[in-house]
N, C-alpha and C positions, 0 to 999 in steps of 0.2 A: 128237199130243201132242209139244210141243216140249220138249227137254231141254237144260239148260245144264250143260256139263261144267266143273268146277272142278279145275284141275290144280295139285297141290302137290308140290314137289320133295322127294325123300327123300335127295338127295345133298348139295346145298349150298343155302344160303339167301342169296338176293340180293334186296334190297328196293328196289323202284322205285316211282315215283309216276306215275299216269296223268295225262295232260294234260287238266285240266278246261277246259271251255269254256261259254260262254253257250248255253243251250238254250231253245227256246220251250216254254211251258207251255200245252198244249191248242191250240185254234185261234186264229188272229189275228183281230182285229176282232170280238170276242165280245160287246161291249156292244150294246145294242139301238138306239142312236141316236148322233148326233154328240155328242162329249164337250164338257163345259164344264170340269169339274174332276174329280179322282179321287185316292183314297188306297188304300194296300194294307197289310195286316197278316197275320201268320202265327201260327197257333195252335201248341200244344205238339206236335202230331202232324205239323207241317210243311205243313198245308193252307193255301194262300193264299186270302185274302178280299179282294175289291176293292169299294170303295164309290165309285160315280161318279154325277155329275149330268150331265144331257144337255140339249141345246136342239134343238128341231125347227123347221125353217124353216116359217114360216106358222102356227105354233102359239105362243101367248103364254106358256103355262105350261111351265116346266122340270120334268123328272121326276128321281127319284133311286132308285137300286137297288143292292142288295148281291148279289154273286155269289161263289161259291167254286168251286175246282177239285176235283172229286170223284175224281180219278185218271184219268178218261177224258174228261171234258167239263166245261165251265163251266155251273153251274146257279144259279138264283135262290134266295136265302135270304130267307124271309119274303115280305112283300108285294111285288108287282111295282113298285109306286111307294110308297115309304115316306112321301111327303108327302100321301097321299090323305086323311089324317085332318084336313087343314087345307085345305078347298076354296077359301078365299080366298087361299092362298099361291100364288105364281106364279113365283118365281125362286130355287129351291134352289141354293146354291153353297157354296164353301169346305168340302167334306166331309172329315171325319176319321173314321178307324176305329182302335180300339185293342182288344187282347185281353189279358186279365189271365192270371195263372199258373194259374187254374182254368178257363181257356178261356171265361170270360164275355166276350161281345162287346158293345162299346159303339160308338155312332156319334154324331157331333155335326155340325151344319151350320147355316148361316144361311139364312133365307128372308125374302121380302118379302111383306107382307100389304097394303100400299098404297104409294103413291109416297113417303110420308114416314114409314113405319113398318117397320123391319127388326127381326127377332128371331132369337134362337138357340134351337136344340132339341137335346136330348140324349136318346138312346133306347138301350134295352138289348134284346138278342135273347132272346125267350122260346122256348126250344127245344121245350117241350111243345106250345105253340100255333102254332109256326112263324110268329111275327109279331114286329114291333118295337114296343116299348111305351115311351112317354115316361116318364122318371123324374123325380120331383120335380114341382114346379109346371109347368104347361104352358108358361108364359112364364118362361124361365130368366133373361133379363136384365131385361125389363120396364121399360127406360129409354126412350131416345128413338130415336136413329138409329144402329143397330148396324153396325159394319164390322170387318174384320180379325179374324175369329174364329180362335181357337186352342184346342187341346184336348189333354189328356194324362191318364194314370192314374199314381198313385204305386205303390210296390211292394206296397201292401196292396190294390190294385185300386180305390182311391177316385178318382172322376172329378173333374177340374178343368176349367173352361171359362174362357177369357179372351176379351176383346173390347175394341174401341175404341168409345166412345160420344160422338158429336158433341153438344156442349152449348154453345149460344151461340157457335158457331164455334170453340170450344176442344175438342180431342180428348182425352178422359179414358180412361185404360186401367184396366180392372178384371180381377180374377181371382176366380172364385167356386168354392167347394168344395161337393160334395154331402155332406150330413151324414146321420147315422143317423136323424134324425127326418123324413127325406124332403124336406128343403128345401135351397135353395142359399144359402150364406153368403158374403158378400164378405170376402176375406182383408184383414185390417187395418182393415176397416170404412171403407175409403177408397180412392180411386184409386191406382194405382201412381205416377202422375205427373199433375199438372195443367198440365204445360208445353204451350205451343201447338205444334200440329203433330206430336204424337206419333203414330206409325203403324208398320205392319208388325210387329206383335207376334208373338212365339213363346214358348212355355213348355215346361218339362220338369220332371221330378222326379228327384232324385238317389237314391243307395242308402239315404240316411237319411230319405227322404221330404220333404226340403226342396224347395220350389217355386222355380224360377228363371224369370226373364223377360228377354227381350232385345227391344229395339225402337229405332227411330230417333226422334229428337226434334229440334226446331228452336227455338233460342232466338235471337231477333233474326235475324241473318243467318248464324248458325253452325249447321251440321248435325252432329249428334252421334249416336253409337251408344252406348246405355246398357245395362248388365246389372245386374239387381237380384235379391236373394234374399229370400224371406219368412222372417223370424225369428219362430218361434213364441213364444219367450220374451218378446220385447218387443212382439209383435203389430204388427210394422212391416216395411216394405220397406227393405232396406239396399243402398246402391249398392256394387257390387263394383269396386274400383280406381277409376281416373279415367275420366271420359268419353273415348270414343274419337272423335277427329276423323273425321267421315264426309263431308267435303265431296265426296269422289270416289265414295262408295258409291252404287250405283244402287238407289234404293228404289222406282223407278217400277214398280208392279205386281209387285214382287219381295219376298217376305217374308224376314226373317232366319230362320236355322235354328240352334237351340241344342241341345247335348248336354253331359252331364257325364261326362267320361271319367276314372274313378278319382279323383274330387274335383277334376278340372281342367275348368273351363268352356271350351267351344269354340264359336265363333260362325262360321257360314258366311255370306258375303255375296258379292255381285257388285260389283266395283269398276271404275270408269272410269279408265284411264290413257291420256291423250291421246284418241285415237279408238278405242282398244282396250278391251274389257270382259274382265276377268280374274276367276277364282275365287280368293278369299282366305279363309283360316281364321285367326281370332284366337283365342289361347289365353291364359288367365290363369295364369302360372307365376311363382313367387317374388314374389308381390304386385305383378305388373305385367303389362300386356297386351303380348304379342308377336304377330307375324303371319307367315304364309308364304303365298306364291302357289302354289297347287297346280296351276294351269293358266294359262300365260301366253299361250296362243292365245285368240282371241276367244271369250268364253263367253256363250252366249245363254240367257236365262232364269235361273231361281233355282238356287242350289247347295243341295242337301239333305244334311244330316248325319244319320246313324243309328249306333247302337251295336249290336254283337252281344252275345251273352249274357255274354261275359267283359269287356265294356266297351271293346272295340276300335272306334275310330271308322271309319266308311266315308263317302264323299262321292260324290254323284251330280251330274253337271252335263252340259250340252249344249255341245259345241264347234262353233263355226260360223266356221272360219278359212278365208279365201280362197275362199269359196263352197262349201267342203266342209262336210258336216254329220256329226257323230259323237256318240253318246251313250256316256259313260264312267262307270265307277265306280272310285274309288281307295280304298285301304286304308292306314291309318297303321301302318307297321311301324318301330318305334323312333322315329326322327325324320324318316323319309322316307315320303312319300305315293306308293305304288306302284300301278300299274294292276292291277285285279282281272281276270285273264284276259289272254290274249295278243292279243286283238282287241277292237275296240269292240263295244258291244252292238247298235247299230243305226246304219246309215250313211245315213239319209234323214231328212227333216224330221219332227219329232215335236212333240207338245203334251201338256199335262197329265201330266208325268212325276212319278214318286214312287218311293221306295225303302223296302224293309223287309229287316231282317237278323235271322236267328235261328240261333244257334250257328254252324255252318259253311255255312249256306245263305243266299244273297242273292237277292232278288226285285226286279225293276224292272218297273213298269207304265208304259205310255205310250200315247199315241194316234198311230196311223199316218195320215198324210195320204192314203196310197193306199187306205185303207179308210174314208175320210171321217171321219178323226179318231176311229175306234173303238178300243176297248181291246185291247192285246196285253201279255202278261206273259212276261218272260224270267227264267231262273233260272241261278245259278252255284253249284255245290257244291264246296267246297274240300277238299283233303286226302283224296281217295279213293285208296287205295293197294292194290297187288297184289304178289304174288310172281312171280318168273320161272316160266315154264312148264316142266314136266318130263314125260317120257313114263312115268315109273316108277310114278306113283300118281295117283288122281283121286277126286274126289267128284262126285256128280251131284245136281242140284236140278231137280225137275220137278213139275207143269207151271210154266212161266214164260212169259207172265203166268199168274197164279193168282187164284182167288176168295178166297184167304186160307188155304186148306189145300194144303200141298205136301209133297213127300217129299224128305228129305235122305238120299241113299244112300251108304253107306260101302263101298267095294269090297274085295275080297280083297287082302291085301297092304298096306293103308294103315297108316300109323303110328298108335299109340295113346299117350295119349288125345287127343281133340280137343275144345277148348272152342269153343262157338258163341255169338256174340252177334248180336242183330239190332237195328239202329238205323233210325230214320226219317230223313227227308231233312235234318232239322235237327241230326242227330247224337245225339239222345236214345236211350238204350238202352231198348228195350221188352221184350226177352226175352233171357235168358242161361241156358245149360245146358251140360252136358258129354256127350260120347259116348265110351264106353269100348268098344273093339273086343276081343272075346275072341280067344284064340289060334285057336279053331275058326273063327270068322267071318273072321278075317284070312287064314286059309290055305285055306278051302273056299268059303264063300258070301258074297255081299254082305249087308250089314246095313243095314236101312232104318229111318229115324226119321220119323214123320209129325208135321209141325208145323202147329199151328192158330193162325192170326192173323185169324180171322173177326171178332174184336172190334175190329180196327184199321180205320181209315178207308182208303178206296182211295187209292193213291198209290205212291210209289217208296220202297223200303226197301233196306238193305244187309245182306247176310249175311256176317258176318266169322267165318271158321273158322281157329282157331289150333291148330297142332300143335307138336311139339317141334322142328320145322325152320322154323317161321315162320307167317305169317298170309296168308290169301287173302281178298279182298273181292269180292263179286259183287252186282250190282244185281238186285233182285226187284221185279216190278210186281204190285200187287194191283188188280184191276179188277172 
């Protein structure tokens, strides 16, 4: 039985921060086949879910699967192939996964049923049946040739799906909302734009449940980046600011990425400057668009923006400068984009990268070329702090790892009282209580408290013990 000793100083309090770093979650290359696309989301307990589509050499049909990390290994959620209910579908792609505040899980993806008929699908996980169920009508879009799928949930958990529909060589952009009567309704009852060459659509919802859309468009020979917000009062799409000149923005197979940071829209794009491709973020501040280059080395692939629970923006991008390859995440701190962690996440070629952030935990999923483009997830947990170690007093937690039941032992001579809070990997407090040591227990015997977390999912937790001299944090694993 392994015991973890927590040492708490009774003389002086000196607060220091541990050096957080990117750590692998479970095994590398856990997806069952070669990746095509993938997305990642985190539930309220800090459990990561990955939705990926694959392609198999020699097999015409792609497959799609959702997997979660159960604390010790990656396991399939629901059907092994969620496209199996459409035997005529053969090319699942552009997967999205979103989890609402009640831990309801939604997925969206685009599939091909024939060479000239593409369609979107939205499904919700039925935990009781352990399967994915289509919500609303089976054909979400039901128009012509569907491309550039995008998906989001608003703060109430309402799903929205966006897509581009080719119509007589003109690309129209639509956003549909899932309504209480079980149908999909087009916002504003009209396309976002009828402009020729609209493409690379992304959508998001702000804290007031307004829906925002960003996309590239082409009028005659001018290439523009446009941002619009759906106005419920007027039932129309309103252009935000002026069009952004996008002559140098690289839209080739690279989607825009939009987030709303405390009422500030931010758009992530890859931009060509000479022969170099850089990561740029546009922000709408004081009624005008401004921009900053967050990586001036050669940026390969799409820049992905995400917000944590307090609205802080994070950006994921792949740097390919001078033959070197590195996957990085940056965080906006004040007006500066700073590296998350002291090192890059991965220093080899990657594909199908994506990012999810929940409270103080960031997760990146990517495909490794060394594992034939199969999925790997890395995580970074911020602000894990401990006290300096002292020989005068200690607490003991055992066993660790645990099945959810463990003992917190308060030894003779420890200070009283002690407040204990337990948080999951995202920083959410799941249990809080106090320990009061009696004079007898302090001077004669150890005092033990049995803690039961069997109702919590497998994973990593932090035990925070606070005394009159300070706080000590230790990692606990439930498996």
